[in-house]
CHARMM-style PDB file with segment names, atoms N, HN, CA, C and O in Angstrom:
ATOM      1  N   MET     1      90.894 -32.150 -32.776  1.00  0.00      PROA
ATOM      2  CA  MET     1      91.619 -33.343 -33.035  1.00  0.00      PROA
ATOM      3  C   MET     1      92.221 -33.460 -34.431  1.00  0.00      PROA
ATOM      4  O   MET     1      91.538 -33.171 -35.414  1.00  0.00      PROA
ATOM      5  N   SER     2      93.581 -33.910 -34.553  1.00  0.00      PROA
ATOM      6  HN  SER     2      94.136 -34.145 -33.754  1.00  0.00      PROA
ATOM      7  CA  SER     2      94.186 -33.766 -35.839  1.00  0.00      PROA
ATOM      8  C   SER     2      94.291 -35.235 -36.325  1.00  0.00      PROA
ATOM      9  O   SER     2      94.078 -36.136 -35.513  1.00  0.00      PROA
ATOM     10  N   GLN     3      94.589 -35.499 -37.530  1.00  0.00      PROA
ATOM     11  HN  GLN     3      94.762 -34.767 -38.189  1.00  0.00      PROA
ATOM     12  CA  GLN     3      94.747 -36.785 -38.193  1.00  0.00      PROA
ATOM     13  C   GLN     3      95.763 -37.547 -37.545  1.00  0.00      PROA
ATOM     14  O   GLN     3      95.687 -38.775 -37.601  1.00  0.00      PROA
ATOM     15  N   SER     4      96.744 -36.976 -36.912  1.00  0.00      PROA
ATOM     16  HN  SER     4      96.806 -35.979 -36.866  1.00  0.00      PROA
ATOM     17  CA  SER     4      98.015 -37.747 -36.291  1.00  0.00      PROA
ATOM     18  C   SER     4      97.782 -37.962 -34.760  1.00  0.00      PROA
ATOM     19  O   SER     4      98.666 -38.455 -34.060  1.00  0.00      PROA
ATOM     20  N   ASP     5      96.659 -37.608 -34.294  1.00  0.00      PROA
ATOM     21  HN  ASP     5      95.940 -37.208 -34.862  1.00  0.00      PROA
ATOM     22  CA  ASP     5      96.430 -37.638 -32.880  1.00  0.00      PROA
ATOM     23  C   ASP     5      95.005 -38.328 -32.778  1.00  0.00      PROA
ATOM     24  O   ASP     5      94.031 -37.649 -33.102  1.00  0.00      PROA
ATOM     25  N   PRO     6      94.836 -39.527 -32.385  1.00  0.00      PROA
ATOM     26  CA  PRO     6      93.470 -40.065 -32.335  1.00  0.00      PROA
ATOM     27  C   PRO     6      92.506 -39.678 -31.039  1.00  0.00      PROA
ATOM     28  O   PRO     6      91.304 -39.937 -30.981  1.00  0.00      PROA
ATOM     29  N   PHE     7      93.213 -39.063 -30.101  1.00  0.00      PROA
ATOM     30  HN  PHE     7      94.190 -38.852 -30.148  1.00  0.00      PROA
ATOM     31  CA  PHE     7      92.699 -38.581 -28.811  1.00  0.00      PROA
ATOM     32  C   PHE     7      91.879 -37.324 -28.951  1.00  0.00      PROA
ATOM     33  O   PHE     7      92.413 -36.387 -29.544  1.00  0.00      PROA
ATOM     34  N   ASP     8      90.738 -37.187 -28.518  1.00  0.00      PROA
ATOM     35  HN  ASP     8      90.305 -37.948 -28.036  1.00  0.00      PROA
ATOM     36  CA  ASP     8      90.078 -35.890 -28.462  1.00  0.00      PROA
ATOM     37  C   ASP     8      90.312 -35.331 -26.930  1.00  0.00      PROA
ATOM     38  O   ASP     8      89.592 -35.674 -25.992  1.00  0.00      PROA
ATOM     39  N   TYR     9      91.416 -34.429 -26.811  1.00  0.00      PROA
ATOM     40  HN  TYR     9      92.001 -34.150 -27.573  1.00  0.00      PROA
ATOM     41  CA  TYR     9      91.676 -34.077 -25.474  1.00  0.00      PROA
ATOM     42  C   TYR     9      90.753 -33.016 -25.064  1.00  0.00      PROA
ATOM     43  O   TYR     9      90.179 -32.273 -25.860  1.00  0.00      PROA
ATOM     44  N   VAL    10      90.639 -32.976 -23.852  1.00  0.00      PROA
ATOM     45  HN  VAL    10      91.105 -33.579 -23.205  1.00  0.00      PROA
ATOM     46  CA  VAL    10      89.592 -32.053 -23.223  1.00  0.00      PROA
ATOM     47  C   VAL    10      90.442 -30.865 -22.519  1.00  0.00      PROA
ATOM     48  O   VAL    10      91.315 -31.114 -21.688  1.00  0.00      PROA
ATOM     49  N   ASP    11      90.120 -29.605 -22.912  1.00  0.00      PROA
ATOM     50  HN  ASP    11      89.410 -29.403 -23.587  1.00  0.00      PROA
ATOM     51  CA  ASP    11      90.759 -28.430 -22.228  1.00  0.00      PROA
ATOM     52  C   ASP    11      90.251 -28.533 -20.731  1.00  0.00      PROA
ATOM     53  O   ASP    11      89.110 -28.822 -20.371  1.00  0.00      PROA
ATOM     54  N   ARG    12      91.364 -28.229 -19.924  1.00  0.00      PROA
ATOM     55  HN  ARG    12      92.291 -27.994 -20.217  1.00  0.00      PROA
ATOM     56  CA  ARG    12      90.958 -28.002 -18.460  1.00  0.00      PROA
ATOM     57  C   ARG    12      89.941 -27.161 -18.186  1.00  0.00      PROA
ATOM     58  O   ARG    12      89.295 -27.428 -17.173  1.00  0.00      PROA
ATOM     59  N   SER    13      89.570 -26.051 -18.927  1.00  0.00      PROA
ATOM     60  HN  SER    13      90.094 -25.835 -19.750  1.00  0.00      PROA
ATOM     61  CA  SER    13      88.557 -25.187 -18.685  1.00  0.00      PROA
ATOM     62  C   SER    13      87.098 -25.770 -19.055  1.00  0.00      PROA
ATOM     63  O   SER    13      86.073 -25.178 -18.717  1.00  0.00      PROA
ATOM     64  N   ASP    14      87.092 -26.877 -19.716  1.00  0.00      PROA
ATOM     65  HN  ASP    14      87.924 -27.357 -19.991  1.00  0.00      PROA
ATOM     66  CA  ASP    14      85.794 -27.632 -19.972  1.00  0.00      PROA
ATOM     67  C   ASP    14      85.566 -28.557 -18.876  1.00  0.00      PROA
ATOM     68  O   ASP    14      84.561 -29.266 -18.928  1.00  0.00      PROA
ATOM     69  N   LEU    15      86.385 -28.648 -17.862  1.00  0.00      PROA
ATOM     70  HN  LEU    15      87.201 -28.072 -17.820  1.00  0.00      PROA
ATOM     71  CA  LEU    15      85.982 -29.696 -16.772  1.00  0.00      PROA
ATOM     72  C   LEU    15      85.284 -29.031 -15.693  1.00  0.00      PROA
ATOM     73  O   LEU    15      85.595 -27.892 -15.343  1.00  0.00      PROA
ATOM     74  N   GLU    16      84.302 -29.731 -15.121  1.00  0.00      PROA
ATOM     75  HN  GLU    16      84.049 -30.656 -15.405  1.00  0.00      PROA
ATOM     76  CA  GLU    16      83.446 -29.102 -14.142  1.00  0.00      PROA
ATOM     77  C   GLU    16      84.271 -29.223 -12.753  1.00  0.00      PROA
ATOM     78  O   GLU    16      84.957 -30.217 -12.515  1.00  0.00      PROA
ATOM     79  N   THR    17      84.167 -28.274 -11.970  1.00  0.00      PROA
ATOM     80  HN  THR    17      83.609 -27.466 -12.164  1.00  0.00      PROA
ATOM     81  CA  THR    17      84.739 -28.239 -10.530  1.00  0.00      PROA
ATOM     82  C   THR    17      83.959 -29.336  -9.754  1.00  0.00      PROA
ATOM     83  O   THR    17      82.738 -29.417  -9.888  1.00  0.00      PROA
ATOM     84  N   PRO    18      84.629 -30.160  -8.965  1.00  0.00      PROA
ATOM     85  CA  PRO    18      83.909 -31.164  -8.173  1.00  0.00      PROA
ATOM     86  C   PRO    18      83.270 -30.464  -7.078  1.00  0.00      PROA
ATOM     87  O   PRO    18      83.760 -29.467  -6.547  1.00  0.00      PROA
ATOM     88  N   HSD    19      82.000 -31.077  -6.697  1.00  0.00      PROA
ATOM     89  HN  HSD    19      81.602 -31.886  -7.129  1.00  0.00      PROA
ATOM     90  CA  HSD    19      81.130 -30.460  -5.763  1.00  0.00      PROA
ATOM     91  C   HSD    19      81.962 -30.505  -4.423  1.00  0.00      PROA
ATOM     92  O   HSD    19      82.764 -31.423  -4.256  1.00  0.00      PROA
ATOM     93  N   ALA    20      81.781 -29.503  -3.441  1.00  0.00      PROA
ATOM     94  HN  ALA    20      81.130 -28.757  -3.577  1.00  0.00      PROA
ATOM     95  CA  ALA    20      82.489 -29.480  -2.250  1.00  0.00      PROA
ATOM     96  C   ALA    20      82.473 -30.623  -1.489  1.00  0.00      PROA
ATOM     97  O   ALA    20      83.478 -30.868  -0.821  1.00  0.00      PROA
ATOM     98  N   ASN    21      81.345 -31.522  -1.449  1.00  0.00      PROA
ATOM     99  HN  ASN    21      80.529 -31.323  -1.992  1.00  0.00      PROA
ATOM    100  CA  ASN    21      81.205 -32.731  -0.779  1.00  0.00      PROA
ATOM    101  C   ASN    21      81.692 -33.908  -1.471  1.00  0.00      PROA
ATOM    102  O   ASN    21      81.659 -34.980  -0.867  1.00  0.00      PROA
ATOM    103  N   GLN    22      82.123 -33.855  -2.612  1.00  0.00      PROA
ATOM    104  HN  GLN    22      82.149 -32.984  -3.102  1.00  0.00      PROA
ATOM    105  CA  GLN    22      82.732 -34.906  -3.393  1.00  0.00      PROA
ATOM    106  C   GLN    22      84.054 -35.366  -3.070  1.00  0.00      PROA
ATOM    107  O   GLN    22      85.029 -34.631  -3.224  1.00  0.00      PROA
ATOM    108  N   PRO    23      84.148 -36.573  -2.619  1.00  0.00      PROA
ATOM    109  CA  PRO    23      85.678 -36.935  -2.268  1.00  0.00      PROA
ATOM    110  C   PRO    23      86.634 -36.864  -3.345  1.00  0.00      PROA
ATOM    111  O   PRO    23      86.284 -37.185  -4.481  1.00  0.00      PROA
ATOM    112  N   ALA    24      87.806 -36.474  -3.099  1.00  0.00      PROA
ATOM    113  HN  ALA    24      88.090 -36.213  -2.176  1.00  0.00      PROA
ATOM    114  CA  ALA    24      88.910 -36.392  -4.189  1.00  0.00      PROA
ATOM    115  C   ALA    24      89.273 -37.775  -4.330  1.00  0.00      PROA
ATOM    116  O   ALA    24      89.284 -38.558  -3.381  1.00  0.00      PROA
ATOM    117  N   ASP    25      89.609 -38.117  -5.667  1.00  0.00      PROA
ATOM    118  HN  ASP    25      89.600 -37.481  -6.438  1.00  0.00      PROA
ATOM    119  CA  ASP    25      90.261 -39.323  -6.038  1.00  0.00      PROA
ATOM    120  C   ASP    25      91.626 -39.380  -5.582  1.00  0.00      PROA
ATOM    121  O   ASP    25      92.372 -38.445  -5.872  1.00  0.00      PROA
ATOM    122  N   ALA    26      92.037 -40.323  -4.929  1.00  0.00      PROA
ATOM    123  HN  ALA    26      91.430 -41.082  -4.693  1.00  0.00      PROA
ATOM    124  CA  ALA    26      93.458 -40.369  -4.339  1.00  0.00      PROA
ATOM    125  C   ALA    26      93.839 -41.816  -4.626  1.00  0.00      PROA
ATOM    126  O   ALA    26      93.366 -42.793  -4.045  1.00  0.00      PROA
ATOM    127  N   LEU    27      94.913 -41.835  -5.763  1.00  0.00      PROA
ATOM    128  HN  LEU    27      95.297 -41.041  -6.235  1.00  0.00      PROA
ATOM    129  CA  LEU    27      95.365 -43.224  -5.934  1.00  0.00      PROA
ATOM    130  C   LEU    27      96.945 -43.266  -5.640  1.00  0.00      PROA
ATOM    131  O   LEU    27      97.587 -42.222  -5.530  1.00  0.00      PROA
ATOM    132  N   GLU    28      97.489 -44.442  -5.529  1.00  0.00      PROA
ATOM    133  HN  GLU    28      96.968 -45.291  -5.618  1.00  0.00      PROA
ATOM    134  CA  GLU    28      98.871 -44.565  -5.440  1.00  0.00      PROA
ATOM    135  C   GLU    28      99.308 -45.752  -6.202  1.00  0.00      PROA
ATOM    136  O   GLU    28      98.401 -46.536  -6.483  1.00  0.00      PROA
ATOM    137  N   TYR    29     100.432 -46.039  -6.577  1.00  0.00      PROA
ATOM    138  HN  TYR    29     101.169 -45.403  -6.349  1.00  0.00      PROA
ATOM    139  CA  TYR    29     100.825 -47.247  -7.243  1.00  0.00      PROA
ATOM    140  C   TYR    29     101.968 -47.860  -6.531  1.00  0.00      PROA
ATOM    141  O   TYR    29     102.790 -47.167  -5.931  1.00  0.00      PROA
ATOM    142  N   VAL    30     102.035 -49.222  -6.592  1.00  0.00      PROA
ATOM    143  HN  VAL    30     101.367 -49.785  -7.079  1.00  0.00      PROA
ATOM    144  CA  VAL    30     103.091 -49.898  -6.167  1.00  0.00      PROA
ATOM    145  C   VAL    30     103.865 -50.698  -7.327  1.00  0.00      PROA
ATOM    146  O   VAL    30     103.228 -51.018  -8.331  1.00  0.00      PROA
ATOM    147  N   ARG    31     105.126 -51.002  -7.219  1.00  0.00      PROA
ATOM    148  HN  ARG    31     105.644 -50.742  -6.404  1.00  0.00      PROA
ATOM    149  CA  ARG    31     105.817 -51.916  -8.156  1.00  0.00      PROA
ATOM    150  C   ARG    31     105.867 -53.175  -7.452  1.00  0.00      PROA
ATOM    151  O   ARG    31     106.278 -53.175  -6.292  1.00  0.00      PROA
ATOM    152  N   VAL    32     105.470 -54.339  -8.053  1.00  0.00      PROA
ATOM    153  HN  VAL    32     105.136 -54.339  -8.996  1.00  0.00      PROA
ATOM    154  CA  VAL    32     105.474 -55.633  -7.448  1.00  0.00      PROA
ATOM    155  C   VAL    32     106.670 -56.359  -8.150  1.00  0.00      PROA
ATOM    156  O   VAL    32     106.460 -56.599  -9.339  1.00  0.00      PROA
ATOM    157  N   GLU    33     107.729 -56.706  -7.718  1.00  0.00      PROA
ATOM    158  HN  GLU    33     107.900 -56.511  -6.752  1.00  0.00      PROA
ATOM    159  CA  GLU    33     108.755 -57.420  -8.381  1.00  0.00      PROA
ATOM    160  C   GLU    33     108.689 -58.904  -8.254  1.00  0.00      PROA
ATOM    161  O   GLU    33     108.630 -59.479  -7.167  1.00  0.00      PROA
ATOM    162  N   HSD    34     108.704 -59.542  -9.501  1.00  0.00      PROA
ATOM    163  HN  HSD    34     108.753 -59.075 -10.384  1.00  0.00      PROA
ATOM    164  CA  HSD    34     108.872 -60.935  -9.491  1.00  0.00      PROA
ATOM    165  C   HSD    34     110.115 -61.660 -10.038  1.00  0.00      PROA
ATOM    166  O   HSD    34     110.781 -61.065 -10.885  1.00  0.00      PROA
ATOM    167  N   ASP    35     110.418 -62.648  -9.714  1.00  0.00      PROA
ATOM    168  HN  ASP    35     109.878 -63.132  -9.025  1.00  0.00      PROA
ATOM    169  CA  ASP    35     111.695 -63.414 -10.172  1.00  0.00      PROA
ATOM    170  C   ASP    35     111.252 -64.262 -11.525  1.00  0.00      PROA
ATOM    171  O   ASP    35     112.021 -64.432 -12.471  1.00  0.00      PROA
ATOM    172  N   ASP    36     110.129 -64.682 -11.484  1.00  0.00      PROA
ATOM    173  HN  ASP    36     109.504 -64.544 -10.715  1.00  0.00      PROA
ATOM    174  CA  ASP    36     109.865 -65.740 -12.574  1.00  0.00      PROA
ATOM    175  C   ASP    36     108.899 -65.188 -13.590  1.00  0.00      PROA
ATOM    176  O   ASP    36     108.485 -65.951 -14.463  1.00  0.00      PROA
ATOM    177  N   ARG    37     108.489 -63.894 -13.558  1.00  0.00      PROA
ATOM    178  HN  ARG    37     108.825 -63.274 -12.849  1.00  0.00      PROA
ATOM    179  CA  ARG    37     107.537 -63.188 -14.666  1.00  0.00      PROA
ATOM    180  C   ARG    37     107.807 -61.855 -14.529  1.00  0.00      PROA
ATOM    181  O   ARG    37     108.446 -61.402 -13.580  1.00  0.00      PROA
ATOM    182  N   PRO    38     107.286 -61.098 -15.562  1.00  0.00      PROA
ATOM    183  CA  PRO    38     107.324 -59.569 -15.531  1.00  0.00      PROA
ATOM    184  C   PRO    38     106.852 -59.046 -14.236  1.00  0.00      PROA
ATOM    185  O   PRO    38     105.946 -59.548 -13.571  1.00  0.00      PROA
ATOM    186  N   ASP    39     107.637 -57.843 -13.887  1.00  0.00      PROA
ATOM    187  HN  ASP    39     108.373 -57.436 -14.428  1.00  0.00      PROA
ATOM    188  CA  ASP    39     107.121 -57.018 -12.704  1.00  0.00      PROA
ATOM    189  C   ASP    39     105.707 -56.358 -13.043  1.00  0.00      PROA
ATOM    190  O   ASP    39     105.305 -56.131 -14.184  1.00  0.00      PROA
ATOM    191  N   GLU    40     105.104 -56.123 -12.002  1.00  0.00      PROA
ATOM    192  HN  GLU    40     105.430 -56.309 -11.075  1.00  0.00      PROA
ATOM    193  CA  GLU    40     103.676 -55.480 -12.069  1.00  0.00      PROA
ATOM    194  C   GLU    40     103.499 -54.215 -11.490  1.00  0.00      PROA
ATOM    195  O   GLU    40     104.091 -54.035 -10.425  1.00  0.00      PROA
ATOM    196  N   LEU    41     102.790 -53.251 -11.963  1.00  0.00      PROA
ATOM    197  HN  LEU    41     102.309 -53.397 -12.828  1.00  0.00      PROA
ATOM    198  CA  LEU    41     102.483 -52.069 -11.320  1.00  0.00      PROA
ATOM    199  C   LEU    41     100.998 -52.092 -10.824  1.00  0.00      PROA
ATOM    200  O   LEU    41     100.088 -52.355 -11.610  1.00  0.00      PROA
ATOM    201  N   GLY    42     100.787 -51.832  -9.597  1.00  0.00      PROA
ATOM    202  HN  GLY    42     101.526 -51.618  -8.958  1.00  0.00      PROA
ATOM    203  CA  GLY    42      99.330 -51.875  -9.120  1.00  0.00      PROA
ATOM    204  C   GLY    42      99.027 -50.543  -8.604  1.00  0.00      PROA
ATOM    205  O   GLY    42      99.747 -49.856  -7.879  1.00  0.00      PROA
ATOM    206  N   VAL    43      97.868 -50.263  -9.068  1.00  0.00      PROA
ATOM    207  HN  VAL    43      97.283 -50.821  -9.657  1.00  0.00      PROA
ATOM    208  CA  VAL    43      97.197 -48.912  -8.675  1.00  0.00      PROA
ATOM    209  C   VAL    43      96.115 -49.172  -7.702  1.00  0.00      PROA
ATOM    210  O   VAL    43      95.308 -50.061  -7.975  1.00  0.00      PROA
ATOM    211  N   THR    44      95.994 -48.494  -6.578  1.00  0.00      PROA
ATOM    212  HN  THR    44      96.649 -47.772  -6.356  1.00  0.00      PROA
ATOM    213  CA  THR    44      94.938 -48.710  -5.427  1.00  0.00      PROA
ATOM    214  C   THR    44      94.779 -47.317  -4.911  1.00  0.00      PROA
ATOM    215  O   THR    44      95.569 -46.373  -4.916  1.00  0.00      PROA
ATOM    216  N   PRO    45      93.404 -47.443  -4.408  1.00  0.00      PROA
ATOM    217  CA  PRO    45      93.027 -46.127  -3.533  1.00  0.00      PROA
ATOM    218  C   PRO    45      93.928 -45.871  -2.333  1.00  0.00      PROA
ATOM    219  O   PRO    45      94.459 -46.839  -1.788  1.00  0.00      PROA
ATOM    220  N   VAL    46      94.129 -44.680  -1.899  1.00  0.00      PROA
ATOM    221  HN  VAL    46      93.698 -43.894  -2.341  1.00  0.00      PROA
ATOM    222  CA  VAL    46      94.810 -44.295  -0.809  1.00  0.00      PROA
ATOM    223  C   VAL    46      94.006 -43.903   0.390  1.00  0.00      PROA
ATOM    224  O   VAL    46      92.968 -43.265   0.216  1.00  0.00      PROA
ATOM    225  N   ASP    47      94.455 -44.279   1.766  1.00  0.00      PROA
ATOM    226  HN  ASP    47      95.298 -44.798   1.908  1.00  0.00      PROA
ATOM    227  CA  ASP    47      93.705 -43.816   2.981  1.00  0.00      PROA
ATOM    228  C   ASP    47      92.307 -44.301   2.972  1.00  0.00      PROA
ATOM    229  O   ASP    47      91.380 -43.552   3.282  1.00  0.00      PROA
ATOM    230  N   MET    48      92.104 -45.714   2.576  1.00  0.00      PROA
ATOM    231  HN  MET    48      92.857 -46.323   2.324  1.00  0.00      PROA
ATOM    232  CA  MET    48      90.882 -46.274   2.799  1.00  0.00      PROA
ATOM    233  C   MET    48      90.664 -46.638   4.279  1.00  0.00      PROA
ATOM    234  O   MET    48      91.622 -46.837   5.026  1.00  0.00      PROA
ATOM    235  N   ASP    49      89.361 -46.724   4.694  1.00  0.00      PROA
ATOM    236  HN  ASP    49      88.583 -46.563   4.087  1.00  0.00      PROA
ATOM    237  CA  ASP    49      89.261 -47.200   6.180  1.00  0.00      PROA
ATOM    238  C   ASP    49      89.730 -48.556   6.216  1.00  0.00      PROA
ATOM    239  O   ASP    49      89.769 -49.282   5.223  1.00  0.00      PROA
ATOM    240  N   PRO    50      90.137 -48.936   7.534  1.00  0.00      PROA
ATOM    241  CA  PRO    50      90.305 -50.346   7.637  1.00  0.00      PROA
ATOM    242  C   PRO    50      89.205 -51.362   7.416  1.00  0.00      PROA
ATOM    243  O   PRO    50      88.105 -51.103   7.904  1.00  0.00      PROA
ATOM    244  N   GLY    51      89.368 -52.496   6.734  1.00  0.00      PROA
ATOM    245  HN  GLY    51      90.262 -52.707   6.338  1.00  0.00      PROA
ATOM    246  CA  GLY    51      88.182 -53.329   6.376  1.00  0.00      PROA
ATOM    247  C   GLY    51      87.467 -52.969   5.237  1.00  0.00      PROA
ATOM    248  O   GLY    51      86.493 -53.637   4.889  1.00  0.00      PROA
ATOM    249  N   VAL    52      87.858 -51.939   4.584  1.00  0.00      PROA
ATOM    250  HN  VAL    52      88.650 -51.397   4.867  1.00  0.00      PROA
ATOM    251  CA  VAL    52      86.967 -51.628   3.281  1.00  0.00      PROA
ATOM    252  C   VAL    52      87.776 -52.282   2.130  1.00  0.00      PROA
ATOM    253  O   VAL    52      88.957 -52.033   1.885  1.00  0.00      PROA
ATOM    254  N   MET    53      87.023 -53.107   1.490  1.00  0.00      PROA
ATOM    255  HN  MET    53      86.064 -53.309   1.689  1.00  0.00      PROA
ATOM    256  CA  MET    53      87.488 -53.901   0.348  1.00  0.00      PROA
ATOM    257  C   MET    53      87.703 -52.962  -1.008  1.00  0.00      PROA
ATOM    258  O   MET    53      86.850 -52.195  -1.455  1.00  0.00      PROA
ATOM    259  N   THR    54      88.883 -53.161  -1.505  1.00  0.00      PROA
ATOM    260  HN  THR    54      89.576 -53.784  -1.142  1.00  0.00      PROA
ATOM    261  CA  THR    54      89.202 -52.465  -2.740  1.00  0.00      PROA
ATOM    262  C   THR    54      89.728 -53.340  -3.638  1.00  0.00      PROA
ATOM    263  O   THR    54      90.119 -54.454  -3.289  1.00  0.00      PROA
ATOM    264  N   GLU    55      89.784 -52.902  -4.901  1.00  0.00      PROA
ATOM    265  HN  GLU    55      89.466 -51.998  -5.185  1.00  0.00      PROA
ATOM    266  CA  GLU    55      90.351 -53.754  -5.912  1.00  0.00      PROA
ATOM    267  C   GLU    55      91.678 -52.823  -6.621  1.00  0.00      PROA
ATOM    268  O   GLU    55      91.750 -51.601  -6.747  1.00  0.00      PROA
ATOM    269  N   TRP    56      92.465 -53.662  -6.938  1.00  0.00      PROA
ATOM    270  HN  TRP    56      92.407 -54.655  -6.835  1.00  0.00      PROA
ATOM    271  CA  TRP    56      93.759 -53.252  -7.513  1.00  0.00      PROA
ATOM    272  C   TRP    56      93.619 -53.396  -9.017  1.00  0.00      PROA
ATOM    273  O   TRP    56      93.068 -54.400  -9.469  1.00  0.00      PROA
ATOM    274  N   ILE    57      94.116 -52.391  -9.863  1.00  0.00      PROA
ATOM    275  HN  ILE    57      94.564 -51.576  -9.496  1.00  0.00      PROA
ATOM    276  CA  ILE    57      94.355 -52.471 -11.268  1.00  0.00      PROA
ATOM    277  C   ILE    57      95.868 -52.918 -11.325  1.00  0.00      PROA
ATOM    278  O   ILE    57      96.682 -52.343 -10.603  1.00  0.00      PROA
ATOM    279  N   THR    58      96.194 -53.770 -12.034  1.00  0.00      PROA
ATOM    280  HN  THR    58      95.532 -54.237 -12.620  1.00  0.00      PROA
ATOM    281  CA  THR    58      97.611 -54.186 -12.391  1.00  0.00      PROA
ATOM    282  C   THR    58      97.887 -54.432 -13.724  1.00  0.00      PROA
ATOM    283  O   THR    58      97.048 -54.979 -14.440  1.00  0.00      PROA
ATOM    284  N   ILE    59      99.282 -53.989 -14.257  1.00  0.00      PROA
ATOM    285  HN  ILE    59      99.964 -53.545 -13.675  1.00  0.00      PROA
ATOM    286  CA  ILE    59      99.795 -54.053 -15.446  1.00  0.00      PROA
ATOM    287  C   ILE    59     101.070 -54.512 -15.475  1.00  0.00      PROA
ATOM    288  O   ILE    59     101.799 -54.242 -14.521  1.00  0.00      PROA
ATOM    289  N   ASP    60     101.549 -55.257 -16.528  1.00  0.00      PROA
ATOM    290  HN  ASP    60     100.956 -55.477 -17.303  1.00  0.00      PROA
ATOM    291  CA  ASP    60     102.971 -55.351 -16.626  1.00  0.00      PROA
ATOM    292  C   ASP    60     103.666 -54.157 -16.552  1.00  0.00      PROA
ATOM    293  O   ASP    60     103.301 -53.196 -17.229  1.00  0.00      PROA
ATOM    294  N   ALA    61     104.751 -54.091 -15.715  1.00  0.00      PROA
ATOM    295  HN  ALA    61     105.048 -54.872 -15.166  1.00  0.00      PROA
ATOM    296  CA  ALA    61     105.519 -52.858 -15.663  1.00  0.00      PROA
ATOM    297  C   ALA    61     106.258 -52.290 -16.932  1.00  0.00      PROA
ATOM    298  O   ALA    61     106.535 -51.108 -17.137  1.00  0.00      PROA
ATOM    299  N   ALA    62     106.520 -53.359 -17.731  1.00  0.00      PROA
ATOM    300  HN  ALA    62     106.295 -54.319 -17.565  1.00  0.00      PROA
ATOM    301  CA  ALA    62     107.072 -53.148 -18.972  1.00  0.00      PROA
ATOM    302  C   ALA    62     106.109 -52.463 -20.052  1.00  0.00      PROA
ATOM    303  O   ALA    62     106.609 -51.928 -21.041  1.00  0.00      PROA
ATOM    304  N   ASP    63     104.710 -52.483 -19.854  1.00  0.00      PROA
ATOM    305  HN  ASP    63     104.303 -52.918 -19.051  1.00  0.00      PROA
ATOM    306  CA  ASP    63     103.762 -51.839 -20.679  1.00  0.00      PROA
ATOM    307  C   ASP    63     103.439 -50.529 -20.115  1.00  0.00      PROA
ATOM    308  O   ASP    63     102.527 -49.889 -20.639  1.00  0.00      PROA
ATOM    309  N   ALA    64     104.121 -50.012 -19.035  1.00  0.00      PROA
ATOM    310  HN  ALA    64     104.862 -50.532 -18.610  1.00  0.00      PROA
ATOM    311  CA  ALA    64     103.807 -48.761 -18.637  1.00  0.00      PROA
ATOM    312  C   ALA    64     104.741 -47.726 -19.058  1.00  0.00      PROA
ATOM    313  O   ALA    64     105.897 -48.105 -19.242  1.00  0.00      PROA
ATOM    314  N   CYS    65     104.462 -46.440 -19.256  1.00  0.00      PROA
ATOM    315  HN  CYS    65     103.522 -46.132 -19.106  1.00  0.00      PROA
ATOM    316  CA  CYS    65     105.308 -45.315 -19.746  1.00  0.00      PROA
ATOM    317  C   CYS    65     105.135 -44.126 -18.828  1.00  0.00      PROA
ATOM    318  O   CYS    65     104.193 -44.052 -18.039  1.00  0.00      PROA
ATOM    319  N   ASP    66     106.042 -43.221 -18.947  1.00  0.00      PROA
ATOM    320  HN  ASP    66     106.807 -43.281 -19.588  1.00  0.00      PROA
ATOM    321  CA  ASP    66     105.941 -41.998 -18.193  1.00  0.00      PROA
ATOM    322  C   ASP    66     105.062 -41.191 -19.097  1.00  0.00      PROA
ATOM    323  O   ASP    66     105.196 -41.128 -20.319  1.00  0.00      PROA
ATOM    324  N   LEU    67     103.994 -40.475 -18.262  1.00  0.00      PROA
ATOM    325  HN  LEU    67     103.885 -40.527 -17.269  1.00  0.00      PROA
ATOM    326  CA  LEU    67     103.111 -39.790 -19.068  1.00  0.00      PROA
ATOM    327  C   LEU    67     103.639 -38.564 -19.891  1.00  0.00      PROA
ATOM    328  O   LEU    67     103.162 -38.301 -20.994  1.00  0.00      PROA
ATOM    329  N   ASP    68     104.677 -37.796 -19.298  1.00  0.00      PROA
ATOM    330  HN  ASP    68     105.065 -38.010 -18.401  1.00  0.00      PROA
ATOM    331  CA  ASP    68     105.293 -36.604 -19.672  1.00  0.00      PROA
ATOM    332  C   ASP    68     106.068 -37.105 -20.874  1.00  0.00      PROA
ATOM    333  O   ASP    68     106.024 -36.451 -21.916  1.00  0.00      PROA
ATOM    334  N   ASP    69     106.776 -38.224 -20.800  1.00  0.00      PROA
ATOM    335  HN  ASP    69     106.812 -38.756 -19.954  1.00  0.00      PROA
ATOM    336  CA  ASP    69     107.568 -38.709 -22.022  1.00  0.00      PROA
ATOM    337  C   ASP    69     106.542 -39.127 -23.096  1.00  0.00      PROA
ATOM    338  O   ASP    69     106.758 -38.877 -24.281  1.00  0.00      PROA
ATOM    339  N   TRP    70     105.471 -39.738 -22.703  1.00  0.00      PROA
ATOM    340  HN  TRP    70     105.295 -39.942 -21.740  1.00  0.00      PROA
ATOM    341  CA  TRP    70     104.372 -40.072 -23.844  1.00  0.00      PROA
ATOM    342  C   TRP    70     103.828 -38.935 -24.612  1.00  0.00      PROA
ATOM    343  O   TRP    70     103.663 -38.984 -25.831  1.00  0.00      PROA
ATOM    344  N   ARG    71     103.536 -37.847 -23.833  1.00  0.00      PROA
ATOM    345  HN  ARG    71     103.670 -37.807 -22.843  1.00  0.00      PROA
ATOM    346  CA  ARG    71     102.830 -36.605 -24.439  1.00  0.00      PROA
ATOM    347  C   ARG    71     103.978 -36.058 -25.461  1.00  0.00      PROA
ATOM    348  OT1 ARG    71     103.771 -35.053 -26.141  1.00  0.00      PROA
TER     349      ARG     71
END
């Protein structure tokens, strides 16, 4: 970590390989457009069984940035 970068990035070789029986994380996002307030981005799991309750994570779209541009 350097003085100019506050994040302690992990090298991919330090990450453990998921167990074969462990489900893969699968997320998707959707943009929710509003006329009277800022648009929102919602992140939700993909391919959930019908009837399974999930929670969405939402942020104002203006607060999101492209990860490649941010790096």
